[in-house]
N, C-alpha and C positions, 0 to 999 in steps of 0.2 A: 265200044264198051268202056274203054278207059275214060273217055270224056263224060259218059253218063255217070260213072262212079265219082268222078271229080266234082260234077255238078251236084250229085246227091250229098257228097261230103260238105260242099259249100252251103247248101240249103240247111243241112243238119246243123252246121256250126252257127248259122244265123238264127235258127230256131232256138238253139241252146242259149245264145246271147239274149234273145228276146225273152226266153223263159226266165233267165237269171234276172233280167230287168224287172219282169212282172213279179218275181218272187221278192226282190228287194223292195218294190213298191208296196206289195201287200203286207210285208212285215214291218216296214218303216215309214208308212204313209204319214204317221205322226210321231216324230222323234221328240223326246222330252229332254229337258236339261239334266245334266248328270249331278244335280244337287239333291240334297235331302228334301228340299221343297220343290216339287215338280212345277214346271212352267206350263201354263195353259196354252202356250203358243207352239206351233210346229216348227221344227228345223227343216231345211231343205232335204230332199231325198238323197240318200248316199249314192255315190257312183259305184256301180257294180264292181266288186273286187276281181271278177274274172275277166274283165275287159282290159286289154293292154293299151297303154298310151305312152307317148314320149315323155321322158323324165326331165330332160334338160332344155326343153323348148316349149313354147306355147302350143297347146292343142288347138289346131285350126281346121277349117273346113277341108283342107287338102288331106287330112288324116282319115277322112271317110267316116265309117260307122261309129268309131269312138267319139267323134265330135258330135254327131247327131244324138247319140245316147246321153252325152253330157248335157245337151240342151233339154232333153226330156226328163232328166233326173235332177242332178245337183243345181242346174241352172234353169229350171222351170220358172217361168215368169220373166225371162228375157226374150224380147221380141224385136225384130227389125222390120221396118217398112222400107221397101225399095224406092228409088227416086220417082218411079212412075206414079206412086200414090199422091205425090205433091206436085205433079206436073204443072198445074194451073197456078200454083203459088211461087214457083221457083224464081221467076224473073223479078216479081215484086219484092220478095224477101231479100234477094241479093242486092237489089237497088236500095232497099231500106238500110241494110248494113252499111253500104257505101256512104249514104247520106249522114248517118250517125258518125261514121269515121271522119268524114270531111268536117263536121262541126265540133270535133274535139270531145266526143262523148267517151271515147275509150281512153282510160287512164291506168297507169301503173298503180298498184295498191302496195302500201307499206303495212304489212301485217305483223302480228305478234302471236305466233302459233302456240306458244306455251304459256301465255297469260302475262298479266302485268308483272313487271319486275324481271322479265326475261328479254332476250335479244330480239330486235325487230328484223324483218327481212323484206326484200322487195320482190314482187312477183315477176315471173318471166313474161306472162301474158298480160295484155291490157283488157280491162273489163268495163262494163256498165250494167246497171240494173234498171229494168223496165217492168212496170206492173201496176197493180191497183193503187189508187191514191193512198198515201200514208204508209205504204208497205216498206219494210226494210229486210235485209238478209244479213245475218252475221256469220262470218266464217273466219277461222284462224285469228280470232280476237278483234276483227274489224267489222263494224256495222256499216253496210252499204245502204244508201237511201235511194229509193226508186224514183225514176222519171215516170210520171203518170202516162199510161197509154190511153187514158180516157179524156184528159184535159189538154187544153192548148198550152203551148210553151210561151215564155216571156217574149214579147214582140221585139225586144232589143236584140235577140239572137239573130244571127245571119240566116237568111232563107227560112224564116219561121214556118211558112206554109209547108215546105218540104219536110221539115222536122216533124211537124204535127202529122203529116201523112205517113212518114216512116214509122212513127210510134203506133199509128193506127194499124199499119200492116203487121207489126209484131202482135198486136191484139188479135187480128184475124188469124194469124198463124197459131196463136194460143187456142183459139176456138177449134181449129181443125185438129190440133193435137189432142185436145180434150175429147173430141168425137172419136178419134182413132183409139184413144185409151179406153173409152167405154166399150168399143168393139172387142179389144183384146182382153179386157177384164171379163167380159161375158164368156169368151172362149176358155179362159183359165178357170173360171168358176165351174163350168161344165165338166172340165177334166177332173177337178178336185172332188166334186160331188160324185162323179162317176166311180171313183175308187174309195169313197167314204171318208175323204180327208176334210180338213177344215175349209169352209167356203171363203171366198175373197171378202174383204171388209172395207177396202179403200174406196174413196170417192174419185170420180173421173172429172176433175177440174183442177185448175191452177190459178194462182194469183200473182206470180212473178215470173220473169224470165231473166236469167243471168246470161249475158251475151259475152263470150270470150273471143278475143282476137289474137291469133298467133301469126307472127310474121315469118319466123324462121326458127328451126330447132337448135341453132347455134347457141352453145352455152348451157343447154339442158343437160340434166344428169342422166346417165345410162339407167335403163330400167333394172332394178336391183334383183328381182327374183329369177329371171331367165337371161338377163343380159342382152335381150333383143331390142334394138332401137333405143329411143330416148323418151322420157316421160314429159309430155306437154302438160299433163295434169297428173300429179302423183297419186298413189294408191290411197283411197279414202272411201268412207261412206258418208253420204250427205247428212248434215245435221240440221236442226231447227225445223224439221218437217212435221206435219201432222202425221201421226202414226198410221201405217198402212196406205199412205198416199203414194201414187205413182210418180216417177221421174221420167219426163219425156225430153229427148234431145234431138234437135234438128241441126244439121251442119252443112256448110257450103264451102267449097274450095274455089278460089278465084282462078286457079290454073288446074284444069281437069286432065284427062288423059292418064299418064302414068301415075299421077298423084293419087288417083282413086284407090289404088291398092297399097298406098303407103301410110294411110291413117287407119288405126285400129282402136277398138275399145277392149281393154283387158279386164277380165273378170276372175275373181277367186272367192272361195267360200271362207267366211270368217263369222262365226256365230255371234249374234248379239253385238254387232258393230254399232248398231243404232237401234232405235225402237223402244218399246215399253219395258223390255227386260235388260237393256244395256247396262243399267246400274248394278245388275246382279253379277256381272262377269268379274268384278274385282279390278284387277290391274290392267295390263296391256291386252290389246286385242290379239287373239290367237287364231292364226290361219289354219284351216283344216288341211293336214298334210297328205291324207290318202285320197284327195280329190284333185284332178288335173286343173291347172290354171289355163284358161282358154283366152283366145283373142279372136275378135270378129272384125273383118275388114269393113270400112265405112266409105262407100263411094259418095261423091258429092251429091247433095240434095237428098240423102237418105236420112232416116230417123230411127232411133232405137228407144226402147221403153224398159224401165225397171219397174215391173208391175207389183202392186199390193205390198207384201212384206219382203220383197226381194232386197231392198236397201237395208233391211234389218240384219240380214245374215250374209251379205256379200259386200265386197269392196270392188271398186272399179278404178281404172286409170285410162288415160288417153295416150297412145303410143305412136310416135312418128318413126318411120323406117327410113334411114338415110337422110339425104339432103332433100327435103320436100320442097318443091317449087311453089311460089306464090304465097297467098295468105289463106288461113282457115278461120272461118267464123262458126261458132257453135252457139245455139240458143237453147239453154237448159231451162225447162219449165217445171216449177215446183209448186206445191201447196204448203205454205208455211203455217205454223201455228199462230193462233190469234194474238199471242203476246208479242209478235214481231210487227204488229201494226201499231202506229203511234196512237190510234184511238184507244187501245187497251190501257196504256199508261196514263193517258189523259183522263180516262174514266176512273181509274184508281186514284189519281190525284184529286179529282173532284169529290169522290166519296170521302177520302181522308180529310180534306179541308173542310168539308161540311160537318165533320164530327169533332171540331176543335173544342167544343164544349165538354167533351169527355176527357177524363184523366185516368192515369194508371199505367203501370209498366208495360202491359200488352199494347195499349194504344200508342204510347211513346215509341215503343220498339218498331211498330209498323210504320210510324211516321218517319223515323230515322232511316230505316232500311229503304223506304221509297225514295227519300231524299238522296241517299247515296246512289241508288240505282239510276235515278233520273240524271244526276250529274255525270256519273261514270259511263253509263251505257247509252246515253242519248246526246246530251249537250257536248261533252268532250269528244265523243265519236264524230259528231257533225263537223266540228271546227278543226279537228286534226288533219282533215283530208285536203286542206289548202284552198287557195283562191280560185283555181279553176273549178273545183268541185262546188264551192260556194256560189260562184256566179251562175253556173248551170242550173243549180237546184233551188236557189233562194226564193225565186218567185213562187214555186210550187210548195215550198216548205216553210215560208215565212210565218204564216199564221200559226202553224203547229209549234215551231221553235219559240216564237214569242210567247205563246201560251205556256209552254214548258218553263220558260224563264220566269214568268209570273208566278207559277206554282212553286218554283224553286225559292223565290223570294219569300213567299208566304210560309213555307216550311222552315226556312232559315229563321224567320222571325218567331215562329212557333218554338223552335229549338232554343232560342234565346229566352223566351218566356219560361220554358220548362226548366232550364238550367237555373234561371233566376229564382223560380219557386223552390227548387231543392236547396239552393244556397240560403235563401231567406228563412225557409223552414228550419234549417239547422241553427241559424242565428236565434230564431225565436225559441227553439228548444233549449238553447243555452242561456236564456234569460235576457237577451238583448232587446226584448220588447218591453223591458221594465227599466226604471231608473236605476243606475248603477251606484250612485252616491247620494246619500241623504243630504238635505239642506242645501241643494243647489237650485239655481233658478230653473223655471220650466224650460224644456227644450224648445228650439224654434219649430216652426210649422212643418218644415220638410222632415225634421227628425220625428215628429209625432206621426206623420204619415208613414214614414218608414217602419216605425214600430208597429203600426197597425197592419202593415203588409206582412211583417214577420209573424204576427199572431195568426193571421189568416192562412199563411203558407204552412205554418206548423200544424194548425188544425186540419188543413186539407190532407197533409201527409198522414197524420194520425187516423183520419177517416179512411184513407185508402188502405192502410194497414189492417184496420178492423174489418173493412169490407172484404179484404182478401183472406180473412180468417186467421191471420197471424200478425202479432205485433212484437215478434221476437227480434233480438239483435241481428240474427242472420237475415231475416226478412228485410229489415231496414238497410243492412249492408248490401244486399242484393239489389235493392231499389236504386241505390246510388251507383253501385258497381256496374250494373247493366247499362246505365246511361253513359258512364265513363268509357266503357268498352266501345260503345257505338261511336262516340266522338273520336276515340283513338283510331278506329277502323276508317273513319272518313279522312282523318289526317294521313293515315298510311296510304289510302287510295290516292290522295292528291300528290303525295310524295312520289308514288310510282308513276302517276300520269306525267309528272314533271320530267321524270327520267325518260319516259316514252317520247314525249314531245321534243326532247333534245337528243334523241338517239342518233348515232352517226349515220344511220341509213338515209336520213333526210338530206345528207350532203350529196347523195348520189342522184337526187331528182332535182327538177327545176325549182326555182324560187316560188313559182306559183303553185307548186304541189307540196310545199312545206306547211307545217301547222300554223293556223291562225290563232291569235289570242282568244281565249274563251271570255265573253263579255260578262264576267262575274265581278262585282265590286263588293269589297268587304269593309268592315268597320273602320279600318285604318286608311282606306283609299278614297273616302268621300262618296258622294252620291252620283248616280248616273243621271245625266240631263234628260229632260222629257222627250227630246227628239232622238235620243240614242237608245238603241235596242240593247237590253242587258238586264241581268238580275242584280238586286241590291240586297245585301245582308248586313244586319247589325252585329253579326258574329265575327270573330277573328277568322282569317282564312288560312294562315300558314300551318303546316303540320305541327311545328313546335308549339304554336299557340294553342292548338286544340289539345295537344298533349298536356300542356300546363293546365288547361281548363279541366281536363279529366282528372289530373292529380288533385286539383282543388276540390272537385266533387267527392273524391274518395275521402279527403280530410273532413269535408262537411258531413259525410256519412258517419265517420268515426265520432265527430262532435255531437251529432244527433243522438247517437247511442249513449255516449258518456254524459251528455248534458253539460260538459265542461267547455267554457268558452276558450280556454287555452288550446283546445284542439282545433279551433277554427283556423282556416288559412287567411292570408291576405290575398285579395283577388288581383288577377293580372289586369283586369279591365275595371278600374275603380271609377266612381261617379264624380261628377262635379258638385262642389258645394260653394257657398258664397265665398268671394275672394277674401284673402287675409286682411283683417282690419286692424292688425297690430295687437290682437288679443294674445299673441304668443309671449308678450312681455308681462309676465305674471309675478306676483309676490311669492315669497317662500311658503305662505300658507294656502296657496292656490290649490283647490281639490284636484286639478288636472294632473299635478305631479304624480298622483296615485292612480288616476284614471287612464292615463295615456302611456304609450311606449315612445321611445325616443330614438332618432337615427342621426348618425354623423355622416355627412357627405365627404368622401375623399376621392380625389382623382386617381386614376390609374397612372403609375404603379404603387402609389403610397399605401392604398388599402392592403395590397398584397404584402408589402414590407411589414406593416403593423401586425397582420395576422400570422405571418411567418416568424415573428419574434425579432426580426432584424431592427424594427423601429419600436422603441418602448416609450417614447415621448411624442405626443402630438402637440405642435405649436400653433397658436392662434393669436390674433390681435385682440381677442376679447376673452373674457373669463367664462369657464363653464359654470352654469347656474349651480349654486351650492346644493340644491335639492337633488342634483343628478350625480353627485359624488357617491361612489359605491353602488350605483344603480346600473343595471344592464343597458347598454346602448348598442343598437344595431349599426353595423358598418354598411354604408350605401356607396358603392363604387360607381363613379361617373366616368364618362369617356374623357380622354385627355384633351385639355383645352388651353386657353391662355392663362398665365399666372395672374392671380388676383381677380379673376372673373369666374363667378360661379357657373356651373353647368346647368343649374336649375333656377327657376324663379321662386319668389316667396311661397307661391302655391303651385304645385305641379302634380301631374298624374303619373302613377306607375304604369308601365306597359309601353312607354314610348321608345324603349330600347336604349335610352341614354343613361339610365340609372338602374342598378340591380343590387340586391342585398347579397353580401358575400360572407358575413359572419357577425360576431358580436364581441364586445369588450366591456370591462369595468375600469373606471378611472379612480385612482387612489387619492390624489391631492392635486391642488393647483399651485404652481410656483410662478412668480413674476420675474422676468429678466429685466433688470434695470440698466445693464451695461453690456457691451459687446463681449468682454472676456468670459463672463458667466455663460453667455449664449454659446460661444465657441467651445467651451469646456464640455458641453453636452452634445457636441456634434455627432458623435458615434451613436448616440441614442435617438436623436431626432432626425439625423441624416440630412439636415438642411445646410448646404455649403454657404459659407460667408460670402464667397465670391459671387454668389447669385444675387447679391444685393437685397437680401431678404431680412435684414436686421434694421431695427429702428422703429420709427413711428408707424410705418406701414408694413409690418412683418406679416405678409400674406403670401407665404411661399407656394401655396397651391390655391386653386379656386375652390376651397373647401370651407364650409361653414357648419356650425352645429345645427342640427335639424330636429324639430319636434314632430314625431309621427302622430298625427291627430287621432287616429282610431285604429284598432286592430281589426275592425270589421267595416264593411261598406256603410256609408252614411245615407245612401238611397238606392233605388232600384238599379242604377247603372253601375254600381259597385266601384265608384271612383275612390282612390286612396290619395290622401294629400299630406304633404310635409310643409309645415310653416317654418321658415328659417329664423333662427335667433340672430339678430344683428346688434350685438352689444359692443359698441365702439370703445376703443381703449388706446391710450397713447403708449402702452407698453406691450411687450410680447409675453404671452402666458404659456407655461408648460403644463400640459395635461399628462400626468404620470400614469401609465398603464400598469395595472397589477394582474389582470387576467384577460385572456382573449382566446377565441376559438374560431377556426375557419368552418364555414358551413358548406355542405354539398347539396346542390339544389336540383339535380336532374333536369337541367335546362329550364328551370322554373324562374319566373320573375317575382314570385311571391315569397315573402319572408317565411322561413320555417318557424313553427311555434317552438317556444322554449320549453325545456323539460320542467315538470311541475316543481321539482326541488329547487329550481333556479328562479321561480316566477312568483314568489309570495308578494312582491311589490308591484305586480303588473296586473292590468285588466285581463 
């Protein structure tokens, strides 16, 4: 009688639990987001609150009914295939893994989990990616490039036929997993429809397999939530996937037996970890606390599936119990979004480059964003993974990488043209398309062409503004500002990539796994030869140079609005003009004294002494032209060199790094020193020691000369800036007495700051 009552109570308890589960399902088959805007997508079913489960350990199969109920509710969509399902594939797949291992396919990854500008880290497991041609997979800031399972591999690789066969086996495994996924999705769909819930939406296919290889759990971190075992793969939800797509994982242990029960997949509920609503969650991912965390044992040659939207609302981890013998291979099959195939960015590049005839802020923005994406997310990602990676993949990826480099070159050239148009347009708006001084000879041909370009650029910008419906100062400012910001963003990206490529983590890997130079040549580096693979740009490449260019664009925008040429900058990359023909030796009535600005070259540290007030007399072996007395003269600081030898030629280009503007001054009068005592008497003011032998006929205590700054604006499309030096020989030493000076602050710019209007009545 007692046994009957006990059995009845057991049946009654199970019925109550089942009833509770059905009640939970009926009331919560479609849970909504707790936001004011309801989500159209369902959350997982809640775990029945009446069911008891262990709080300080994983819920496992050994815990009986609670485990089964968890799989039916909160973990619905997780399915395991036992080893018998893949019995015919087991030997082939294991052999394929061994072939890939033998040929060096499995490599450590140096990832950057928190993005550019943060610390890099080395993975514990080694990996390789196999899939459809052109497919990539990005995780933890690193883009992996797939070995094609459809095409043959470079014949130079060892045992090429075996490699091709091994990759083909992975493709066959992929087909079998897709078949099993279709079967499981049908079953899940029937369950959901049976209770009136949302049907399944995902496709039963995959385009890549990420194969992980784990040798030993030594050095792995302890699993943080329960403290059971160590994480071979930490808690995460897979990213970059097509929404509602299934994840299928097949794994093999090289040593079976006891190891079969020492590998588990851990699962926990975390709403909107990924998927279409992930952006709505706000900050960090929140794990649902009133749902048990479960772990499912994985015997060798078994497979498991995260069906449909399971990855959206769950995280998973791979856990090793104790010292697991042998190696573990896992092949994770995913369906990535289209944007992760190189064909997508190549298509976008083709579309953008075919529309170069169009102009406007929206067009320019799309071009610049695509250029930055191509360089940061594809080219630099390919070369940072080292020589081993390059040698294994170059044959399969050469055509696509070369095509990307060609598009990169075209977009860099387009950027140069756009920046040039904005600069020339501002010059034209400021009247530099017209003669500045009356009764002067006609300008040379190159100058006439430049003025015509300025007129066309100005008219194009005015037309763009009118077409956009606004010609206000704010609209023009936004036009220049938006382009400046995009240039600064690219400069910042390059700066952060340089930090990444020199991160200390690469000292922990072999030389062949360290970053390769990215084959990008910029304006200061010369051209790439025809036989060399690489991109060529007419633009500057350094972050500081792009920052300078952005600064100049902002000044051009201000000049376009004001129409005042005094607001125009001097460009970092000035253009060439005909070589100096001696025209700098001009009479006092030469119109150029009013048309041009003037610069004085001084070696470091003399320029700093003058601008700090420590040096109030500049000494030269020639006299300052009388027309420049009382006129503002820019101070051009050159690098330290030999005494008596100038650091610049008669004609030179700004931007070469040897000369930079640092301030300005006015000279009051010129005094000749005819004897040594008078020179020595002023030593505290000119700071030239007699012991240096700098007195007499060749008093050239520094490699400095007076300089004529030819134009405050570029003289043709290349924006070259030139200084013609005045070489007025003299048998005596001349004292140039300074009456006013000021140091300028340039924000790392090589361009001269424009003078204030109240100081500029005698300047162009």
